[in-house]
Backbone as XML, in Angstrom:
<?xml version="1.0"?>
<chain id="A" units="angstrom">
  <residue number="1" name="MET">
    <atom name="N" x="0.850" y="-1.172" z="0.000"/>
    <atom name="CA" x="0.000" y="0.000" z="0.000"/>
    <atom name="C" x="0.893" y="1.232" z="0.000"/>
  </residue>
  <residue number="2" name="MET">
    <atom name="N" x="0.594" y="2.174" z="-0.886"/>
    <atom name="CA" x="1.324" y="3.428" z="-0.964"/>
    <atom name="C" x="0.346" y="4.569" z="-0.754"/>
  </residue>
  <residue number="3" name="ARG">
    <atom name="N" x="0.829" y="5.656" z="-0.211"/>
    <atom name="CA" x="-0.023" y="6.821" z="-0.003"/>
    <atom name="C" x="0.490" y="7.975" z="-0.847"/>
  </residue>
  <residue number="4" name="GLY">
    <atom name="N" x="-0.403" y="8.811" z="-1.295"/>
    <atom name="CA" x="-0.084" y="9.973" z="-2.096"/>
    <atom name="C" x="-1.376" y="10.627" z="-2.518"/>
  </residue>
  <residue number="5" name="LEU">
    <atom name="N" x="-1.319" y="11.597" z="-3.396"/>
    <atom name="CA" x="-2.524" y="12.237" z="-3.916"/>
    <atom name="C" x="-3.473" y="12.659" z="-2.797"/>
  </residue>
  <residue number="6" name="ALA">
    <atom name="N" x="-2.962" y="13.411" z="-1.834"/>
    <atom name="CA" x="-3.776" y="13.947" z="-0.732"/>
    <atom name="C" x="-4.545" y="12.863" z="0.006"/>
  </residue>
  <residue number="7" name="GLY">
    <atom name="N" x="-3.857" y="11.818" z="0.445"/>
    <atom name="CA" x="-4.482" y="10.776" z="1.249"/>
    <atom name="C" x="-5.019" y="9.608" z="0.461"/>
  </residue>
  <residue number="8" name="ALA">
    <atom name="N" x="-4.964" y="9.647" z="-0.855"/>
    <atom name="CA" x="-5.424" y="8.516" z="-1.656"/>
    <atom name="C" x="-4.482" y="7.333" z="-1.451"/>
  </residue>
  <residue number="9" name="GLU">
    <atom name="N" x="-5.001" y="6.146" z="-1.626"/>
    <atom name="CA" x="-4.218" y="4.927" z="-1.464"/>
    <atom name="C" x="-4.034" y="4.289" z="-2.835"/>
  </residue>
  <residue number="10" name="LEU">
    <atom name="N" x="-2.813" y="3.914" z="-3.168"/>
    <atom name="CA" x="-2.520" y="3.220" z="-4.422"/>
    <atom name="C" x="-2.408" y="1.736" z="-4.115"/>
  </residue>
  <residue number="11" name="ARG">
    <atom name="N" x="-3.203" y="0.919" z="-4.814"/>
    <atom name="CA" x="-3.209" y="-0.522" z="-4.557"/>
    <atom name="C" x="-3.040" y="-1.295" z="-5.852"/>
  </residue>
  <residue number="12" name="ARG">
    <atom name="N" x="-2.352" y="-2.418" z="-5.781"/>
    <atom name="CA" x="-2.247" y="-3.325" z="-6.917"/>
    <atom name="C" x="-3.395" y="-4.318" z="-6.850"/>
  </residue>
  <residue number="13" name="GLY">
    <atom name="N" x="-3.885" y="-4.701" z="-8.023"/>
    <atom name="CA" x="-4.985" y="-5.647" z="-8.052"/>
    <atom name="C" x="-4.954" y="-6.520" z="-9.291"/>
  </residue>
  <residue number="14" name="ILE">
    <atom name="N" x="-5.877" y="-7.478" z="-9.314"/>
    <atom name="CA" x="-6.024" y="-8.395" z="-10.434"/>
    <atom name="C" x="-7.481" y="-8.359" z="-10.873"/>
  </residue>
  <residue number="15" name="VAL">
    <atom name="N" x="-7.698" y="-8.119" z="-12.162"/>
    <atom name="CA" x="-9.064" y="-8.056" z="-12.696"/>
    <atom name="C" x="-9.697" y="-9.440" z="-12.609"/>
  </residue>
  <residue number="16" name="ARG">
    <atom name="N" x="-10.902" y="-9.498" z="-12.071"/>
    <atom name="CA" x="-11.674" y="-10.741" z="-12.015"/>
    <atom name="C" x="-12.890" y="-10.684" z="-12.939"/>
  </residue>
  <residue number="17" name="VAL">
    <atom name="N" x="-13.512" y="-9.497" z="-13.059"/>
    <atom name="CA" x="-14.650" y="-9.303" z="-13.954"/>
    <atom name="C" x="-14.539" y="-7.898" z="-14.523"/>
  </residue>
  <residue number="18" name="TYR">
    <atom name="N" x="-14.848" y="-7.749" z="-15.810"/>
    <atom name="CA" x="-14.835" y="-6.436" z="-16.437"/>
    <atom name="C" x="-16.104" y="-6.242" z="-17.251"/>
  </residue>
  <residue number="19" name="ALA">
    <atom name="N" x="-16.730" y="-5.097" z="-17.093"/>
    <atom name="CA" x="-17.911" y="-4.732" z="-17.877"/>
    <atom name="C" x="-17.569" y="-3.466" z="-18.660"/>
  </residue>
  <residue number="20" name="ALA">
    <atom name="N" x="-17.602" y="-3.577" z="-19.999"/>
    <atom name="CA" x="-17.190" y="-2.472" z="-20.860"/>
    <atom name="C" x="-18.160" y="-1.301" z="-20.859"/>
  </residue>
  <residue number="21" name="GLY">
    <atom name="N" x="-19.314" y="-1.475" z="-20.221"/>
    <atom name="CA" x="-20.255" y="-0.380" z="-20.003"/>
    <atom name="C" x="-20.876" y="0.202" z="-21.250"/>
  </residue>
  <residue number="22" name="PRO">
    <atom name="N" x="-21.251" y="1.455" z="-21.233"/>
    <atom name="CA" x="-20.888" y="2.420" z="-20.203"/>
    <atom name="C" x="-21.755" y="2.275" z="-18.961"/>
  </residue>
  <residue number="23" name="PRO">
    <atom name="N" x="-21.213" y="2.620" z="-17.813"/>
    <atom name="CA" x="-19.818" y="2.987" z="-17.548"/>
    <atom name="C" x="-18.921" y="1.757" z="-17.496"/>
  </residue>
  <residue number="24" name="LYS">
    <atom name="N" x="-17.633" y="1.972" z="-17.741"/>
    <atom name="CA" x="-16.648" y="0.897" z="-17.647"/>
    <atom name="C" x="-16.361" y="0.655" z="-16.170"/>
  </residue>
  <residue number="25" name="VAL">
    <atom name="N" x="-16.609" y="-0.575" z="-15.684"/>
    <atom name="CA" x="-16.347" y="-0.919" z="-14.284"/>
    <atom name="C" x="-15.720" y="-2.305" z="-14.213"/>
  </residue>
  <residue number="26" name="ALA">
    <atom name="N" x="-15.020" y="-2.558" z="-13.114"/>
    <atom name="CA" x="-14.352" y="-3.846" z="-12.932"/>
    <atom name="C" x="-14.522" y="-4.339" z="-11.503"/>
  </residue>
  <residue number="27" name="THR">
    <atom name="N" x="-14.459" y="-5.656" z="-11.372"/>
    <atom name="CA" x="-14.307" y="-6.285" z="-10.065"/>
    <atom name="C" x="-12.840" y="-6.650" z="-9.972"/>
  </residue>
  <residue number="28" name="VAL">
    <atom name="N" x="-12.194" y="-6.169" z="-8.916"/>
    <atom name="CA" x="-10.742" y="-6.327" z="-8.783"/>
    <atom name="C" x="-10.429" y="-7.006" z="-7.456"/>
  </residue>
  <residue number="29" name="GLU">
    <atom name="N" x="-9.582" y="-8.053" z="-7.519"/>
    <atom name="CA" x="-9.062" y="-8.697" z="-6.319"/>
    <atom name="C" x="-7.796" y="-7.953" z="-5.924"/>
  </residue>
  <residue number="30" name="MET">
    <atom name="N" x="-7.758" y="-7.428" z="-4.717"/>
    <atom name="CA" x="-6.600" y="-6.672" z="-4.260"/>
    <atom name="C" x="-5.452" y="-7.608" z="-3.913"/>
  </residue>
  <residue number="31" name="VAL">
    <atom name="N" x="-4.257" y="-7.301" z="-4.398"/>
    <atom name="CA" x="-3.074" y="-8.111" z="-4.129"/>
    <atom name="C" x="-2.800" y="-8.091" z="-2.631"/>
  </residue>
  <residue number="32" name="GLY">
    <atom name="N" x="-2.507" y="-9.269" z="-2.076"/>
    <atom name="CA" x="-2.221" y="-9.376" z="-0.653"/>
    <atom name="C" x="-3.451" y="-9.723" z="0.165"/>
  </residue>
  <residue number="33" name="SER">
    <atom name="N" x="-4.598" y="-9.814" z="-0.474"/>
    <atom name="CA" x="-5.825" y="-10.170" z="0.216"/>
    <atom name="C" x="-6.462" y="-11.340" z="-0.519"/>
  </residue>
  <residue number="34" name="LEU">
    <atom name="N" x="-6.497" y="-12.489" z="0.130"/>
    <atom name="CA" x="-7.014" y="-13.686" z="-0.533"/>
    <atom name="C" x="-8.520" y="-13.640" z="-0.752"/>
  </residue>
  <residue number="35" name="THR">
    <atom name="N" x="-9.218" y="-12.839" z="0.026"/>
    <atom name="CA" x="-10.682" y="-12.843" z="-0.064"/>
    <atom name="C" x="-11.278" y="-11.502" z="-0.443"/>
  </residue>
  <residue number="36" name="SER">
    <atom name="N" x="-10.459" y="-10.485" z="-0.646"/>
    <atom name="CA" x="-10.988" y="-9.151" z="-0.874"/>
    <atom name="C" x="-11.077" y="-8.809" z="-2.350"/>
  </residue>
  <residue number="37" name="SER">
    <atom name="N" x="-12.273" y="-8.947" z="-2.908"/>
    <atom name="CA" x="-12.541" y="-8.468" z="-4.258"/>
    <atom name="C" x="-13.507" y="-7.309" z="-4.138"/>
  </residue>
  <residue number="38" name="ILE">
    <atom name="N" x="-13.250" y="-6.263" z="-4.883"/>
    <atom name="CA" x="-14.103" y="-5.074" z="-4.830"/>
    <atom name="C" x="-14.788" y="-4.919" z="-6.180"/>
  </residue>
  <residue number="39" name="ALA">
    <atom name="N" x="-16.112" y="-4.902" z="-6.158"/>
    <atom name="CA" x="-16.900" y="-4.785" z="-7.392"/>
    <atom name="C" x="-17.258" y="-3.327" z="-7.641"/>
  </residue>
  <residue number="40" name="GLY">
    <atom name="N" x="-17.447" y="-2.998" z="-8.905"/>
    <atom name="CA" x="-17.946" y="-1.678" z="-9.274"/>
    <atom name="C" x="-16.918" y="-0.574" z="-9.298"/>
  </residue>
  <residue number="41" name="ILE">
    <atom name="N" x="-15.645" y="-0.928" z="-9.451"/>
    <atom name="CA" x="-14.608" y="0.098" z="-9.521"/>
    <atom name="C" x="-14.593" y="0.692" z="-10.932"/>
  </residue>
  <residue number="42" name="PRO">
    <atom name="N" x="-14.752" y="2.004" z="-11.074"/>
    <atom name="CA" x="-14.678" y="2.625" z="-12.401"/>
    <atom name="C" x="-13.297" y="2.421" z="-13.031"/>
  </residue>
  <residue number="43" name="VAL">
    <atom name="N" x="-13.279" y="2.352" z="-14.357"/>
    <atom name="CA" x="-12.041" y="2.153" z="-15.113"/>
    <atom name="C" x="-11.775" y="3.410" z="-15.931"/>
  </residue>
  <residue number="44" name="ALA">
    <atom name="N" x="-10.538" y="3.907" z="-15.900"/>
    <atom name="CA" x="-10.169" y="5.104" z="-16.656"/>
    <atom name="C" x="-10.508" y="4.940" z="-18.126"/>
  </residue>
  <residue number="45" name="LYS">
    <atom name="N" x="-10.980" y="6.010" z="-18.732"/>
    <atom name="CA" x="-11.418" y="5.974" z="-20.131"/>
    <atom name="C" x="-10.302" y="5.608" z="-21.093"/>
  </residue>
  <residue number="46" name="GLY">
    <atom name="N" x="-9.059" y="5.899" z="-20.748"/>
    <atom name="CA" x="-7.941" y="5.643" z="-21.645"/>
    <atom name="C" x="-7.481" y="4.195" z="-21.688"/>
  </residue>
  <residue number="47" name="ILE">
    <atom name="N" x="-8.040" y="3.338" z="-20.847"/>
    <atom name="CA" x="-7.638" y="1.932" z="-20.823"/>
    <atom name="C" x="-8.481" y="1.169" z="-21.842"/>
  </residue>
  <residue number="48" name="ALA">
    <atom name="N" x="-7.814" y="0.470" z="-22.741"/>
    <atom name="CA" x="-8.506" y="-0.291" z="-23.787"/>
    <atom name="C" x="-9.255" y="-1.477" z="-23.192"/>
  </residue>
  <residue number="49" name="ASP">
    <atom name="N" x="-10.443" y="-1.746" z="-23.732"/>
    <atom name="CA" x="-11.249" y="-2.869" z="-23.248"/>
    <atom name="C" x="-10.474" y="-4.181" z="-23.310"/>
  </residue>
  <residue number="50" name="GLY">
    <atom name="N" x="-9.692" y="-4.374" z="-24.356"/>
    <atom name="CA" x="-8.931" y="-5.604" z="-24.525"/>
    <atom name="C" x="-7.865" y="-5.832" z="-23.473"/>
  </residue>
  <residue number="51" name="ASP">
    <atom name="N" x="-7.441" y="-4.766" z="-22.815"/>
    <atom name="CA" x="-6.426" y="-4.888" z="-21.766"/>
    <atom name="C" x="-7.015" y="-5.341" z="-20.431"/>
  </residue>
  <residue number="52" name="MET">
    <atom name="N" x="-8.334" y="-5.288" z="-20.297"/>
    <atom name="CA" x="-8.992" y="-5.573" z="-19.019"/>
    <atom name="C" x="-9.516" y="-7.003" z="-18.935"/>
  </residue>
  <residue number="53" name="SER">
    <atom name="N" x="-8.723" y="-7.959" z="-19.406"/>
    <atom name="CA" x="-9.132" y="-9.363" z="-19.358"/>
    <atom name="C" x="-8.967" y="-9.926" z="-17.951"/>
  </residue>
  <residue number="54" name="ASP">
    <atom name="N" x="-9.659" y="-11.036" z="-17.687"/>
    <atom name="CA" x="-9.553" y="-11.705" z="-16.390"/>
    <atom name="C" x="-8.098" y="-12.048" z="-16.123"/>
  </residue>
  <residue number="55" name="GLY">
    <atom name="N" x="-7.587" y="-11.651" z="-14.986"/>
    <atom name="CA" x="-6.202" y="-11.920" z="-14.613"/>
    <atom name="C" x="-5.239" y="-10.780" z="-14.890"/>
  </residue>
  <residue number="56" name="ALA">
    <atom name="N" x="-5.712" y="-9.718" z="-15.556"/>
    <atom name="CA" x="-4.833" y="-8.577" z="-15.838"/>
    <atom name="C" x="-4.427" y="-7.897" z="-14.532"/>
  </residue>
  <residue number="57" name="LYS">
    <atom name="N" x="-3.173" y="-7.486" z="-14.449"/>
    <atom name="CA" x="-2.673" y="-6.769" z="-13.277"/>
    <atom name="C" x="-2.963" y="-5.284" z="-13.460"/>
  </residue>
  <residue number="58" name="VAL">
    <atom name="N" x="-3.540" y="-4.655" z="-12.423"/>
    <atom name="CA" x="-3.931" y="-3.255" z="-12.531"/>
    <atom name="C" x="-3.486" y="-2.452" z="-11.308"/>
  </residue>
  <residue number="59" name="LEU">
    <atom name="N" x="-3.430" y="-1.138" z="-11.493"/>
    <atom name="CA" x="-3.170" y="-0.202" z="-10.411"/>
    <atom name="C" x="-4.466" y="0.539" z="-10.136"/>
  </residue>
  <residue number="60" name="VAL">
    <atom name="N" x="-4.864" y="0.562" z="-8.868"/>
    <atom name="CA" x="-6.112" y="1.199" z="-8.452"/>
    <atom name="C" x="-5.786" y="2.344" z="-7.502"/>
  </residue>
  <residue number="61" name="VAL">
    <atom name="N" x="-6.368" y="3.509" z="-7.760"/>
    <atom name="CA" x="-6.279" y="4.633" z="-6.824"/>
    <atom name="C" x="-7.571" y="4.631" z="-6.025"/>
  </residue>
  <residue number="62" name="MET">
    <atom name="N" x="-7.449" y="4.546" z="-4.695"/>
    <atom name="CA" x="-8.622" y="4.516" z="-3.821"/>
    <atom name="C" x="-8.648" y="5.791" z="-2.986"/>
  </residue>
  <residue number="63" name="PHE">
    <atom name="N" x="-9.691" y="6.582" z="-3.175"/>
    <atom name="CA" x="-9.847" y="7.806" z="-2.394"/>
    <atom name="C" x="-10.600" y="7.529" z="-1.099"/>
  </residue>
  <residue number="64" name="ASP">
    <atom name="N" x="-11.443" y="6.480" z="-1.089"/>
    <atom name="CA" x="-12.172" y="6.036" z="0.098"/>
    <atom name="C" x="-12.290" y="4.525" z="-0.014"/>
  </residue>
  <residue number="65" name="GLU">
    <atom name="N" x="-11.519" y="3.794" z="0.783"/>
    <atom name="CA" x="-11.464" y="2.341" z="0.644"/>
    <atom name="C" x="-12.792" y="1.644" z="0.919"/>
  </residue>
  <residue number="66" name="HIS">
    <atom name="N" x="-13.749" y="2.345" z="1.520"/>
    <atom name="CA" x="-15.054" y="1.762" z="1.820"/>
    <atom name="C" x="-16.095" y="2.069" z="0.754"/>
  </residue>
  <residue number="67" name="ASN">
    <atom name="N" x="-15.719" y="2.828" z="-0.273"/>
    <atom name="CA" x="-16.650" y="3.221" z="-1.328"/>
    <atom name="C" x="-15.984" y="3.022" z="-2.687"/>
  </residue>
  <residue number="68" name="PRO">
    <atom name="N" x="-16.272" y="1.898" z="-3.372"/>
    <atom name="CA" x="-15.613" y="1.617" z="-4.648"/>
    <atom name="C" x="-15.839" y="2.683" z="-5.704"/>
  </residue>
  <residue number="69" name="ALA">
    <atom name="N" x="-16.946" y="3.421" z="-5.616"/>
    <atom name="CA" x="-17.212" y="4.482" z="-6.584"/>
    <atom name="C" x="-16.204" y="5.628" z="-6.440"/>
  </residue>
  <residue number="70" name="GLN">
    <atom name="N" x="-15.502" y="5.674" z="-5.318"/>
    <atom name="CA" x="-14.483" y="6.679" z="-5.085"/>
    <atom name="C" x="-13.089" y="6.142" z="-5.387"/>
  </residue>
  <residue number="71" name="SER">
    <atom name="N" x="-13.030" y="5.120" z="-6.230"/>
    <atom name="CA" x="-11.767" y="4.530" z="-6.684"/>
    <atom name="C" x="-11.750" y="4.561" z="-8.196"/>
  </residue>
  <residue number="72" name="VAL">
    <atom name="N" x="-10.589" y="4.284" z="-8.777"/>
    <atom name="CA" x="-10.498" y="4.186" z="-10.238"/>
    <atom name="C" x="-9.305" y="3.316" z="-10.614"/>
  </residue>
  <residue number="73" name="VAL">
    <atom name="N" x="-9.513" y="2.433" z="-11.600"/>
    <atom name="CA" x="-8.415" y="1.680" z="-12.186"/>
    <atom name="C" x="-7.710" y="2.627" z="-13.136"/>
  </residue>
  <residue number="74" name="VAL">
    <atom name="N" x="-6.434" y="2.902" z="-12.883"/>
    <atom name="CA" x="-5.715" y="3.906" z="-13.671"/>
    <atom name="C" x="-4.683" y="3.324" z="-14.641"/>
  </residue>
  <residue number="75" name="ALA">
    <atom name="N" x="-4.308" y="2.061" z="-14.451"/>
    <atom name="CA" x="-3.293" y="1.477" z="-15.329"/>
    <atom name="C" x="-3.369" y="-0.034" z="-15.321"/>
  </residue>
  <residue number="76" name="VAL">
    <atom name="N" x="-2.943" y="-0.611" z="-16.447"/>
    <atom name="CA" x="-2.745" y="-2.057" z="-16.571"/>
    <atom name="C" x="-1.242" y="-2.253" z="-16.742"/>
  </residue>
  <residue number="77" name="TYR">
    <atom name="N" x="-0.666" y="-3.201" z="-16.033"/>
    <atom name="CA" x="0.775" y="-3.406" z="-16.140"/>
    <atom name="C" x="1.098" y="-4.899" z="-16.222"/>
  </residue>
  <residue number="78" name="GLY">
    <atom name="N" x="2.356" y="-5.183" z="-16.527"/>
    <atom name="CA" x="2.847" y="-6.550" z="-16.538"/>
    <atom name="C" x="2.421" y="-7.248" z="-17.735"/>
  </residue>
</chain>
């Protein structure tokens, strides 16, 4: 877990479900948590639908860890 962006939390995750929308949203399993998947996380518009396959590694910015609508998938890596 990293902190920055005025208290936002940066988390690594793995895509489990992706809905191309609109709106584009994903269910993401957070790395380091065997049981924590968060549904309904918005996906940045610049991320291609093809990159959001099941198992894709992503970076999530969380502004409120208890409200997935206040998070966003900002990058696909690896």
